[in-house]
C-alpha positions in Angstrom: 6.6 11.1 -1.2 5.0 8.2 0.7 6.3 4.7 0.3 4.1 1.6 0.8 7.2 -0.1 2.1 6.1 -3.7 2.4 4.5 -3.6 -1.1 7.8 -2.3 -2.5 10.1 -4.8 -0.8 7.9 -7.6 -1.9 8.3 -6.4 -5.4 12.1 -6.0 -4.9 12.3 -9.6 -3.5 10.6 -11.1 -6.5 12.3 -8.7 -9.0 15.9 -9.2 -7.8 17.5 -12.7 -8.0 18.0 -14.5 -4.7 21.6 -15.1 -5.7 22.2 -11.5 -4.5 23.6 -12.4 -1.1 25.5 -11.0 1.9 29.1 -12.2 2.5 27.8 -15.0 4.8 25.5 -16.3 2.0 22.2 -14.7 3.4 19.9 -13.4 0.6 19.7 -9.6 0.6 17.9 -9.3 -2.7 14.9 -7.5 -1.1 17.2 -5.1 0.8 19.3 -4.2 -2.2 16.4 -4.0 -4.5 14.5 -1.7 -2.2 17.5 0.6 -1.8 18.0 0.8 -5.6 14.3 1.6 -5.9 14.4 4.4 -3.4 17.6 5.8 -5.0 15.8 5.9 -8.3 12.8 7.6 -6.8 14.8 10.2 -5.1 17.0 10.8 -8.2 14.0 11.1 -10.6 11.5 12.9 -8.4 13.5 14.9 -5.9 11.0 14.8 -3.0 11.4 17.3 -0.2 9.9 14.8 2.2 10.1 11.0 2.1 8.3 8.7 4.5 8.6 4.9 4.6 5.2 3.8 5.8 5.1 0.5 7.7 2.5 -2.2 8.5 2.4 -2.3 12.3 -0.5 -4.7 11.8 -1.0 -6.1 8.4 -4.4 -7.6 9.3 -6.0 -5.3 11.9 -8.5 -7.1 14.2 -11.1 -4.3 13.7 -11.2 -5.0 10.0 -11.4 -8.8 10.7 -14.3 -8.2 13.1 -16.2 -6.5 10.3 -15.3 -9.0 7.5 -13.8 -12.2 9.0 -12.5 -13.3 5.6 -10.3 -10.2 5.4 -6.8 -11.5 4.4 -7.6 -14.8 6.1 -6.0 -16.8 3.3 -2.7 -15.0 4.0 -2.4 -16.3 7.6 0.6 -18.5 7.7 -0.4 -21.0 10.3 -3.6 -23.0 10.4 -6.1 -21.2 12.6 -4.0 -18.0 12.4 -2.8 -18.1 16.0 0.9 -17.6 16.7 2.8 -16.6 19.8 1.2 -13.5 21.4 -2.2 -14.3 19.8 -1.5 -12.3 16.6 -1.7 -13.4 13.0 1.4 -13.9 11.0 1.5 -13.1 7.4 2.7 -15.9 5.1 5.8 -14.5 3.4 8.7 -16.3 1.7 11.2 -17.8 4.2 14.1 -15.8 2.8 12.2 -12.5 2.9 11.3 -12.3 6.5 14.9 -12.1 7.8 15.6 -9.2 5.4 12.8 -7.0 6.9 14.8 -6.0 10.1 17.8 -5.3 7.9 15.7 -3.0 5.7 14.5 -1.2 8.9 17.9 -0.8 10.3 19.3 0.6 7.0 16.5 3.1 6.6 17.0 4.3 10.2 20.7 4.7 9.7 20.2 6.6 6.5 17.7 8.8 8.2 14.6 8.1 6.2 11.6 8.4 8.4 9.8 5.1 9.1 6.3 5.5 10.4 3.7 3.0 11.6 0.8 2.9 14.0 -0.3 0.0 16.3 -3.5 -1.6 14.9 -3.1 -0.1 11.5 -1.8 -1.0 8.1 0.7 1.1 6.0 -2.3 2.1 3.8 -3.8 3.8 6.8 -0.6 5.7 7.6 -0.5 6.8 4.0 -4.1 7.8 4.1 -3.5 9.9 7.2 -0.3 11.6 5.9 -2.1 12.3 2.6 -5.0 13.9 4.5 -2.5 16.0 6.5 -0.4 17.1 3.5 -0.4 20.8 2.6 1.1 20.2 -0.9 1.3 17.6 -3.6 1.8 13.9 -2.6 3.3 11.0 -4.6 2.2 7.6 -3.2 4.5 4.8 -4.3 2.8 1.5 -4.1 2.1 -1.8 -5.9 -1.3 -1.9 -4.2 -4.2 -0.7 -6.3 -6.3 -0.1 -3.1 -4.5 3.2 -2.7 -5.9 4.5 -6.0 -8.7 5.7 -3.8 -6.4 8.5 -2.6 -5.9 10.0 -6.1 -7.0 13.6 -6.1 -6.0 16.0 -8.9 -7.2 19.0 -7.0 -4.8 18.3 -4.2 -2.0 17.0 -6.3 -2.3 13.4 -5.0 -1.2 10.7 -7.4 0.0 7.1 -7.3 3.2 5.9 -8.8 2.6 2.2 -9.5 5.4 -0.2 -10.5 4.3 -2.0 -13.6 7.5 -4.0 -14.2 9.6 -5.0 -11.3 10.5 -1.8 -9.6 12.1 0.0 -12.5 9.0 1.2 -14.5 6.4 3.3 -12.9 2.9 4.3 -14.1 1.7 7.6 -12.9 -1.9 7.3 -11.9 -4.1 10.4 -11.8 -7.8 10.9 -12.2 -7.6 10.7 -16.0 -6.0 7.2 -15.8 -8.7 6.0 -13.3 -11.5 7.3 -15.5 -10.1 5.7 -18.6 -9.4 2.3 -17.0 -12.1 2.0 -14.4 -14.6 4.8 -15.1 -14.3 6.3 -11.6 -12.4 8.9 -9.7 -10.3 8.3 -6.6 -13.0 8.1 -4.0 -15.1 6.1 -6.5 -12.4 3.5 -6.7 -13.0 2.4 -3.1 -16.7 1.8 -3.9 -15.7 0.0 -7.1 -13.4 -2.3 -5.1 -15.9 -3.2 -2.4 -18.6 -3.9 -5.0 -16.5 -6.2 -7.2 -14.6 -7.7 -4.3 -10.9 -8.6 -4.1 -9.8 -12.2 -3.7 -6.3 -11.1 -2.8 -7.6 -9.3 0.3 -10.4 -11.8 1.1 -13.2 -9.3 0.2 -16.2 -11.2 -1.2 -17.8 -8.4 -3.1 -21.4 -8.6 -4.3 -22.0 -11.9 -6.1 -22.6 -11.3 -9.8 -21.2 -7.8 -9.8 -17.8 -7.7 -11.5 -15.6 -4.7 -12.3 -17.6 -3.6 -15.4 -21.0 -3.9 -13.7 -19.7 -2.0 -10.7 -18.4 0.8 -12.9 -21.7 1.0 -14.7 -23.6 1.2 -11.4 -21.4 3.9 -10.1 -21.7 5.9 -13.4 -25.5 5.6 -13.1 -26.0 6.3 -9.4 -22.9 8.2 -8.3 -21.7 6.3 -5.3 -22.5 3.3 -3.0 -25.2 5.4 -1.2 -26.8 6.2 -4.5 -26.8 2.6 -5.6 -28.4 1.5 -2.3 -31.0 4.2 -2.7 -31.7 2.8 -6.2 -32.2 -0.7 -4.7 -35.0 0.8 -2.5 -36.5 2.8 -5.4 -38.9 0.6 -7.5 -38.7 3.1 -10.3 -34.9 2.8 -10.7 -33.5 1.1 -13.7 -31.7 -1.7 -11.9 -32.4 -5.2 -13.4 -34.3 -7.5 -11.1 -31.1 -9.6 -10.7 -29.0 -6.6 -9.7 -31.7 -5.4 -7.3 -31.9 -8.8 -5.6 -28.1 -9.3 -5.4 -27.5 -5.8 -4.0 -30.4 -6.2 -1.5 -29.1 -9.5 -0.3 -25.6 -8.0 0.1 -26.7 -5.2 2.4 -25.1 -6.7 5.5 -21.7 -6.8 3.6 -22.2 -3.4 2.1 -22.9 -1.9 5.5 -19.4 -2.8 6.8 -17.3 -3.0 3.7 -16.7 0.7 3.3 -14.9 0.9 6.7 -12.7 -2.1 5.7 -11.9 -1.0 2.2 -11.4 2.8 2.8 -8.1 3.7 4.3 -8.1 5.5 7.6 -7.3 9.2 7.4 -7.1 10.1 11.1 -4.6 7.7 12.6 -2.6 8.9 15.6 1.1 8.8 14.5 4.3 9.1 16.5 6.4 12.2 15.9 8.9 12.0 13.1 11.0 14.1 10.7 9.8 13.6 7.2 12.5 15.7 5.5 14.7 13.8 3.1 18.1 13.7 4.8 21.0 15.5 3.2 23.3 12.7 4.2 23.3 9.6 6.4 22.1 10.1 10.0 24.4 7.5 11.5 27.3 6.9 9.2 29.0 4.5 11.6 26.0 2.2 11.9 25.5 2.4 8.2 29.0 1.4 7.4 28.7 -1.6 9.7 25.4 -2.6 8.1 26.9 -2.2 4.6 29.9 -4.4 5.5 27.8 -7.0 7.4 25.2 -7.4 4.6 27.2 -6.6 1.5 25.0 -3.7 0.4 27.6 -2.4 -1.9 26.5 -0.3 -4.9 22.8 -0.3 -3.9 23.5 1.7 -0.7 26.0 3.9 -2.5 23.5 4.8 -5.2 21.0 5.8 -2.5 23.5 7.9 -0.6 24.6 9.6 -3.9 21.0 10.5 -4.6 20.6 12.4 -1.3 20.7 16.2 -1.7 23.8 16.8 0.4 25.8 14.2 -1.6 25.3 15.6 -5.0 
């Protein structure tokens, strides 16, 4: 089981009232919400391995170099430059201080946290999915990761549809019913239609339904571009013109939209711990931040605590 951690703690932050606070009054709604979510996942799905995948770089420069608008609207400060020359994602003021607490708690519990410099959590998830010998559950609120769905390999997405309590299991049947594509086809669909939330412009005039129809007719992006060059293809004049004009974007968009599958990752132990790795540190964190029942529910769900 691979967790898109930032996606999940964002959901926890907005799904749990900010009135949930530490003894000193600091909000810990994202921390406690995430712990409850992981506890429920472990209890319901009993994964052998569990990895919390992290954004070492939420807006990698190599993606920005290809599409400068990539996540540009999420940069917190005008111009995007902060200390050290990196971009800083705009997040709620009371969420940012909770992220180090989340990391410390996961480390003390013994849940693997994995990231890679210059890459997003999506790329870590893509790499671990490619490496996996058995079935994989990807838990994310980011539809971009639908591209990893693969029934033959047992790869599915668990997508929170209401807060963090209700999950939709996304397999190839769900993708075909909703979007008319399979997993790899979802990446082509996404780059054709664009995604304002990620700053991807897409092809003007090509929305989700048109993109799905083009992919159904021509198979994939390469097939669509071949049809643009084929005077005998059944593209409408407007579609042909728009796709032809979008060639510079379509040449680079696949590398931006498709998650990496070959990222160099640090060594880690993916096994779900039987009990806390550092009970002393965990007790101190629980007391300092008032983690109460949320932490206890996670610990109770661990296999050695049953």
